[in-house]
N, C-alpha and C positions, 0 to 999 in steps of 0.2 A: 504494500500500500504506500503510495507516495504522499508526501506531506503537502498540505495547502500552505499558503503564506501565513494564514492565521494560526494554524497548528504549529508551524515552525517558530513563529514569534512567541507563542505561548510556551513552547518547550525551551526556547532560549531564555525567556524571562525566568522560568522556574530554575534553570541551571545557574543563571547569574545569581539568583537569590540563595540557592543552595551553597554555592561557593562563598559568597559574601558572608553569610551567616557562619559558616564553618571557620573562615579566616578570622572573623570578628571574635569568635569564641576562643580561638587558640593563639591569637597574637595580641600584643599589648598596644593595639591601635584600633580605632573605631572604623572598621571597614563596612561599607554599605554599597548597595547597588545604586549606580548613578543613573539619573534620568537621561534619556537620549537627547543629544544636542545637535543633530543634523550634520552639516558640512564640516563643522569644527569639532567633531566628535573627540572626546577626551577619554574614551575607554568605558568599560562597563562597571568597573569597581572604583570607588573613591575611598580615600583614607589610607591607602597602602604607603608605607615608608620603608626605606632601606634601613639597615642597622646604624647608618650614619645620619639618618634624618632626612635624606633626599626623597623626593617624590618618586613614586613608582606607579605606572599605569597597569591595570589589569584588564585584559580582554578575554571574554568567555565564548567558547564555541561548542554548541551541542549539535553535532553533525554525525549522521549515521554512516557516512561513506569513508573514503580514504582521507587520511590527514593531509591537509593542503598547507604544508609548512611554509613554503615561499610566500604565497599571498597573505596568509594569516600573520606571519612575522612582519611583512610590509605594512599591513593595516595597523598592527600594534605599534610599529615604529612611528607612523604618521600621528597616531593618537598620543604617543609619548611626547612628541614634539609639540603638538597642540596644547598639551597639559604642562609643558615645560618641566617634564619629569626626567630623572637621570636614567631610569631603566623601565622596560616594559616586559610584561609576562603574559603569555597566552595560556589560558586554562582551557583544556579540551575534555569534553565528556567522554568517558571510557564506557564503551558498550558492555552491558552485562552486569553492571553494578551501579547502585545509587549512593554508595558510600562516598561522601565528598572527599575524604582523605585518600581515596584510591584513584582519583582522577589524574589526568596527565597535565604536565606543565611543559611549555615550549618557550625557549628564549634563545637569543644569540649569545655567543661567548662574550661579546662586548657588554651585553646587559648583565651577564653573570659577574663579570669583573667589576662593573659599577656597583652591583649589590654587595660584593665582598669588600671593596676598597673605598667606596664613596666617590670614586673618580671614573668618569666615562672615557675610555680610550678614543682617540681621534679615528675617524674613518679613513681608510686607505684611499 
């Protein structure tokens, strides 16, 4: 059965809320689902911070097919820049489980370094 636009939006909203609530419960930061902002989208999750206090963008994907790493990382990076964040993370729904802690995380090595050091390496 294929998804309609409405059912896809509903599933996406539910996944964003699931991840936001789980992160809020386990991190010392007030993570919440962010309202959509159109062309200047700043990601799906607000309140994420690096261990050094830098802003981090969270993008959530509830997608039943193959992981589309390139386009999703590109989207997250645009949103990271829109939000003036140091790093961006893409949270991906893992089929077969609703456990929020078992879902996937996708990011670039540059984002990982920024989260670990508080400094974002220059792009080549």
